[in-house]
N, C-alpha and C positions, 0 to 999 in steps of 0.2 A: 504494500500500500504506500510505497514511496519511502524515502530515507527517514522521514520523521514519523512513520506509521508505528503506532503502539496499540496493542489490544491484549485482552486476557481471555484465555480459553479455559473453561472449567468443565471437568467431567469426572465421574467416579472411575476407579481403576478398571481397566479392561473394557471400558464403555465403547460403543460404536457410534455414539453421538456426544456432542458437547455444546455448551452454551458459550457464545462469544460476545464479549462486552467490549465496545470501542466507543471513542468520542464521536458524536454525531458529525462534528465538523470535518471528519476525515472523508465524508462522502459528499460529493457535490450534489446540491439540491436536497439536502437532508430535511429541510423545512417541509417538503412535500411528502416525505417517505413515511410509511407505516412501520410498525415493528416487524422485524424480519426473522424468518426461519430459513436456515441453510442446510441443505442435504448434501453431504460430502460423498463422492463416489470415486472409484478407481479409474473408471473409463467413461469420462463425461460424454464423449461423442457417441459411444455405443449406447449408454444409458439414455441420452437425449433422443436418439433414433427410436429406441424401444418404447419410451414413454410417448413420443409423438405418434408413433404407429398405433398405440393403444388409445389415442384420443385426447391426450393431455394438451391443453392449450398453452403453447409457449409464446411469450411476448417478444422474444428475440432468439436468434441463433446463438450457439456457444460463442462467447466473447473472450478472447485471450487478454489477460491483464498481467502485470508484473507479479502479482501474488497468486495467480492461478486463473483457470478458465471457468467462466460461469455462464449460466443461462437462466433467465427469469421465466417463471411459469405461474399460472394461476389455477385455483380450484373453481368449482362451479358457482361459488358464492363471490368470486372476484378477489379472494385473498391471494396475495402474491408471495411467492417463495423463490429461493435461489437453489439451483443445482450447481455444485462446485466440484471441479476436478483438479 
């Protein structure tokens, strides 16, 4: 997230998920954003293709960033999530 990026990841031992806490100011447009849930996967492109084929509505294609590749998707109620690889 850049040279000044700082965040905290919290998870119980051997967990497959974690909570990430970061300053809102690290994300451009944070004033407009809702709370986020990020799903980490080993193969983002393959997971993206499988989810898309299953009917998941993605708001963008996988987007490479310095901290990893991500794609935004939403559920049937319009809640947004991130898929990160």
